[in-house]
C-alpha positions as CSV (number, residue, x, y, z in Angstrom):
1,M,-17.9,79.4,73.2
2,N,-20.1,82.4,74.2
3,A,-22.0,84.0,71.4
4,D,-21.1,87.5,70.4
5,P,-24.0,89.8,71.4
6,N,-23.4,92.0,68.4
7,L,-23.5,89.0,66.2
8,L,-26.8,87.9,67.7
9,R,-28.2,91.4,67.2
10,V,-27.2,91.3,63.5
11,L,-28.8,87.9,63.2
12,F,-32.1,89.0,64.7
13,D,-32.2,92.1,62.7
14,A,-31.8,90.0,59.5
15,A,-34.7,87.7,60.5
16,P,-37.7,87.8,58.3
17,D,-40.2,87.6,61.2
18,G,-40.7,90.1,63.9
19,V,-38.8,89.4,67.2
20,M,-39.6,91.0,70.5
21,V,-38.0,90.5,73.9
22,C,-39.7,91.6,77.2
23,D,-38.3,91.7,80.7
24,A,-40.0,89.0,82.8
25,L,-38.6,90.5,86.0
26,G,-39.5,94.1,85.4
27,A,-42.9,95.7,86.2
28,D,-45.5,95.1,83.5
29,F,-43.2,93.1,81.1
30,P,-41.5,96.1,79.4
31,I,-40.1,95.6,75.9
32,L,-36.3,95.5,75.8
33,Y,-35.7,94.7,72.2
34,V,-37.4,94.6,68.8
35,N,-35.9,93.8,65.4
36,R,-36.3,95.6,62.1
37,A,-39.0,93.2,60.9
38,M,-41.1,94.1,64.0
39,E,-40.7,97.8,63.2
40,Q,-41.9,97.1,59.6
41,L,-44.8,95.0,60.8
42,T,-46.2,97.5,63.3
43,G,-45.0,100.8,61.9
44,Y,-43.5,101.7,65.2
45,V,-39.7,102.4,65.6
46,R,-37.8,100.8,68.4
47,T,-37.7,103.9,70.5
48,D,-41.5,104.0,70.4
49,M,-41.7,100.5,71.8
50,H,-38.8,100.2,74.3
51,G,-40.0,100.2,77.9
52,R,-43.7,99.8,77.0
53,N,-45.9,96.8,77.6
54,P,-46.9,95.2,74.2
55,R,-50.6,95.7,75.0
56,F,-50.5,99.1,73.2
57,L,-50.6,97.0,69.9
58,Y,-54.1,95.8,70.8
59,G,-55.6,99.3,71.0
60,S,-59.0,99.0,72.7
61,D,-59.5,95.4,71.5
62,R,-58.5,93.8,74.8
63,E,-61.1,91.0,75.1
64,Q,-59.7,88.6,72.4
65,E,-59.4,84.8,72.8
66,G,-55.7,85.0,71.9
67,L,-55.1,87.6,74.6
68,V,-56.7,85.3,77.2
69,R,-54.3,82.6,76.1
70,L,-51.3,84.9,76.2
71,R,-52.1,86.1,79.7
72,A,-52.5,82.5,80.9
73,A,-49.2,81.5,79.3
74,L,-47.4,84.5,81.0
75,T,-49.0,83.6,84.3
76,A,-48.0,79.9,84.0
77,G,-44.5,80.8,82.5
78,V,-45.0,78.5,79.5
79,A,-44.8,78.8,75.7
80,C,-47.9,79.7,73.7
81,H,-48.9,80.1,70.0
82,V,-51.9,82.4,69.2
83,V,-53.4,84.7,66.5
84,V,-54.4,88.1,67.8
85,R,-55.8,91.3,66.3
86,N,-53.2,94.2,66.4
87,F,-53.1,97.7,65.1
88,R,-50.3,99.4,63.3
89,R,-49.1,102.9,64.2
90,D,-51.4,104.3,61.4
91,G,-54.4,102.6,63.0
92,M,-54.7,99.8,60.4
93,L,-55.8,96.4,61.7
94,F,-53.7,93.3,61.0
95,F,-53.7,89.7,62.2
96,N,-50.6,88.8,64.1
97,D,-49.4,85.2,64.5
98,V,-47.5,85.2,67.8
99,T,-45.3,82.5,69.3
100,L,-44.3,83.2,72.9
101,T,-41.3,81.5,74.6
102,P,-40.0,81.9,78.1
103,L,-36.2,82.3,78.5
104,R,-34.5,81.0,81.6
105,D,-31.2,81.6,83.4
106,D,-28.8,78.9,84.7
107,Q,-31.0,78.5,87.8
108,G,-34.1,77.9,85.8
109,R,-35.6,81.2,86.6
110,I,-37.6,82.9,83.9
111,T,-35.9,86.2,83.1
112,H,-37.4,87.2,79.7
113,F,-40.1,86.3,77.3
114,A,-39.3,86.2,73.6
115,S,-42.0,86.4,71.0
116,F,-42.0,85.9,67.2
117,H,-44.5,87.7,65.0
118,R,-45.8,87.4,61.5
119,E,-48.8,88.8,59.6
120,V,-51.4,86.1,58.6
121,G,-54.4,85.9,56.3
122,T,-58.0,84.9,56.0
123,Q,-58.0,81.5,57.8
124,A,-56.3,82.9,60.8
125,R,-58.6,85.9,60.8
126,N,-61.6,83.6,61.0
127,E,-60.0,81.6,63.8
128,S,-59.4,84.8,65.8
129,K,-63.1,85.6,65.7
130,D,-64.0,82.5,67.8
131,A,-65.9,83.2,71.1
132,N,-63.7,84.1,74.0
133,L,-62.8,81.2,76.3
134,S,-62.4,81.3,80.1
135,T,-59.1,81.7,81.7
136,Q,-59.4,78.2,83.1
137,T,-59.9,76.8,79.6
138,M,-56.9,78.8,78.3
139,L,-54.7,77.5,81.2
140,A,-55.7,74.0,80.1
141,Y,-54.8,74.9,76.5
142,V,-51.2,75.8,77.4
143,R,-50.9,73.1,80.2
144,D,-52.3,69.9,78.7
145,D,-51.2,67.7,75.8
146,K,-54.1,67.6,73.3
147,L,-53.9,63.9,72.5
148,T,-53.4,62.4,76.0
149,G,-54.6,65.1,78.5
150,L,-51.2,64.7,80.3
151,L,-49.2,67.8,81.0
152,R,-47.1,69.3,78.2
153,R,-43.4,68.9,78.6
154,S,-42.6,72.6,79.1
155,Y,-45.3,73.0,81.8
156,F,-44.2,69.8,83.5
157,E,-40.6,71.0,83.7
158,D,-41.8,74.3,85.2
159,L,-43.7,72.5,87.9
160,L,-40.7,70.1,88.5
161,Q,-38.5,73.2,89.0
162,R,-41.0,74.5,91.6
163,D,-41.1,71.1,93.4
164,W,-37.3,70.8,93.2
165,G,-36.9,74.0,95.1
166,L,-39.3,72.8,97.8
167,A,-37.6,69.5,98.0
168,Q,-34.2,71.2,98.5
169,R,-35.5,73.3,101.3
170,E,-37.5,70.5,103.0
171,S,-35.2,67.5,102.2
172,R,-37.9,65.7,100.4
173,R,-37.2,62.8,98.1
174,L,-38.3,63.2,94.5
175,T,-38.6,60.2,92.2
176,L,-39.0,60.3,88.4
177,V,-40.2,57.4,86.3
178,A,-39.7,57.5,82.5
179,F,-41.9,55.3,80.4
180,D,-41.4,54.5,76.8
181,L,-43.4,52.2,74.5
182,D,-41.4,49.3,73.1
183,Y,-41.0,49.0,69.3
184,F,-43.5,51.8,68.8
185,A,-42.1,52.9,65.5
186,Q,-42.9,49.5,64.1
187,Y,-46.4,49.7,65.6
188,R,-46.9,53.0,63.8
189,E,-45.7,51.4,60.5
190,V,-48.4,48.8,60.7
191,F,-51.3,50.8,62.1
192,G,-50.5,54.3,60.9
193,A,-50.5,57.5,62.8
194,Q,-54.1,57.4,63.9
195,G,-53.8,53.8,65.2
196,A,-50.6,54.8,67.0
197,D,-52.2,57.8,68.6
198,Q,-55.1,55.7,69.9
199,C,-52.7,53.2,71.3
200,F,-50.6,55.8,73.0
201,R,-53.6,57.6,74.4
202,R,-54.9,54.3,76.1
203,I,-51.5,53.6,77.6
204,A,-51.0,57.1,78.8
205,R,-54.3,56.9,80.6
206,V,-53.3,53.7,82.3
207,I,-50.0,55.3,83.5
208,S,-51.5,58.6,84.6
209,G,-54.4,56.7,86.3
210,C,-51.8,55.2,88.7
211,F,-50.4,58.6,89.8
212,R,-53.4,59.9,91.7
213,R,-51.9,61.7,94.6
214,S,-52.2,65.5,94.6
215,T,-48.4,65.9,94.5
216,D,-48.0,63.5,91.5
217,L,-47.3,64.9,88.0
218,C,-47.5,63.1,84.7
219,A,-46.4,64.5,81.4
220,R,-46.0,63.6,77.7
221,M,-42.3,64.0,77.0
222,D,-42.2,62.7,73.5
223,E,-44.4,61.1,70.9
224,D,-44.2,57.7,72.7
225,Q,-42.8,58.7,76.1
226,V,-44.3,59.6,79.5
227,L,-42.5,61.0,82.5
228,A,-44.0,60.9,86.0
229,L,-43.0,62.6,89.2
230,T,-43.8,61.3,92.7
231,V,-42.8,62.7,96.1
232,G,-41.6,60.7,99.1
233,V,-41.3,57.3,97.4
234,D,-38.0,55.5,97.7
235,G,-36.3,53.6,94.9
236,T,-37.6,50.2,96.0
237,G,-41.2,51.3,96.2
238,A,-40.9,53.1,92.9
239,T,-39.6,50.0,91.2
240,Q,-42.5,47.9,92.5
241,F,-44.9,50.5,91.5
242,A,-43.5,50.8,88.0
243,E,-43.6,47.0,87.5
244,M,-47.2,47.0,88.5
245,I,-47.9,49.7,85.8
246,L,-46.0,47.6,83.2
247,T,-48.3,44.7,84.1
248,R,-51.4,46.8,83.6
249,V,-50.2,47.9,80.2
250,R,-49.6,44.3,79.2
251,D,-53.1,43.5,80.5
252,L,-54.6,45.8,77.9
253,A,-53.6,43.2,75.3
254,I,-53.1,45.6,72.5
255,H,-51.9,43.4,69.6
256,H,-48.4,44.2,68.3
257,P,-47.4,42.1,65.3
258,R,-43.8,43.4,65.1
259,S,-42.7,43.3,68.7
260,S,-39.8,41.1,69.6
261,V,-40.7,40.7,73.2
262,S,-44.5,40.1,73.3
263,R,-47.6,39.6,71.2
264,Y,-48.9,42.8,72.8
265,V,-47.7,46.3,73.3
266,T,-45.3,46.6,76.2
267,V,-43.5,49.5,78.0
268,S,-40.1,49.9,79.4
269,A,-39.4,52.2,82.4
270,G,-36.4,53.9,84.0
271,I,-36.3,55.3,87.5
272,A,-34.2,57.9,89.3
273,S,-34.7,59.1,92.8
274,A,-32.9,61.7,94.9
275,V,-33.2,64.1,97.8
276,P,-31.9,67.3,96.0
277,G,-28.7,68.8,97.4
278,P,-28.0,72.5,97.3
279,N,-25.9,72.2,94.1
280,D,-28.1,69.6,92.3
281,T,-30.5,70.4,89.4
282,K,-33.7,68.9,88.1
283,D,-31.9,68.2,84.8
284,T,-29.6,65.8,86.6
285,L,-32.6,63.8,87.8
286,I,-34.3,63.8,84.4
287,G,-31.0,62.7,82.8
288,A,-30.6,59.8,85.3
289,A,-34.2,58.6,84.7
290,L,-33.8,58.7,80.9
291,A,-30.4,56.9,81.2
292,A,-32.1,54.2,83.2
293,L,-34.8,53.9,80.6
294,K,-32.1,53.5,77.9
295,R,-30.6,50.7,79.9
296,A,-33.9,49.0,80.2
297,K,-34.2,49.1,76.4
298,E,-30.7,47.7,76.0
299,L,-31.4,44.8,78.4
300,G,-34.3,43.6,76.3
301,R,-37.2,46.0,76.9
302,N,-40.5,45.3,78.8
303,R,-38.7,45.8,82.1
304,V,-37.9,48.4,84.8
305,V,-34.4,49.7,85.6
306,N,-33.6,51.8,88.6
307,A,-30.7,54.2,88.4
308,N,-30.2,54.2,92.2
């Protein structure tokens, strides 16, 4: 059932935090919508903001760390969370906690950016005074998972969408391999969050170290899951490659006292491979890889299952 647009407008207007929607396809990201909380936060009414780029809220304070991160996120088409210095209509400074989210159509194209705003206090103000960072550093911030250094899920999916389009045009084969640590909830119960993070970081490095080609991508998809993309590798080759990675993980000999399949931490893997057709989507390939991973778990874990 499609949502009633009027109902959505009433819902957003009742939200306690400021909401803003900008047109990602228009020139200079013009504002299309703001809710009542955004009016109250900034002192501007909707008609003052519609059609303008949100940069007017920064006044002349354009060289902030948070703005560098926002620009990098807009360029990359990914989500971002920052604290920035803004100015109300009366010129009063306030500190704005901003969460930016890209919105996509059925073809995966970014059509809008939604942002959520709230005023924050002293701690965030101090954080906002940190030295400005380079655009490259900010791109890394929105691109990379902090724990593992792998790509973040949202950034990975954006790159996969790009590669999917190229593969459709050029009839290239794309192969996804989904890895998941076996009995990792039990491992966390024994060694705690810090021990689990250290374990996952080591295994993520082993996995990512095997995907070294310039076209390979490797991302953290969940707290104990890694998804890797490789181009031009068929199902048989991908299966052999994944089995080699599982062997390398076992060779780490990370003790697991509650695993039912080994004395050490092990990994299961699911593989899906396809040459994208004109009506296929990347989500179908992701779903097939995750379904194969689920099957590997059902068959006893510590193994590779190929969906093809």
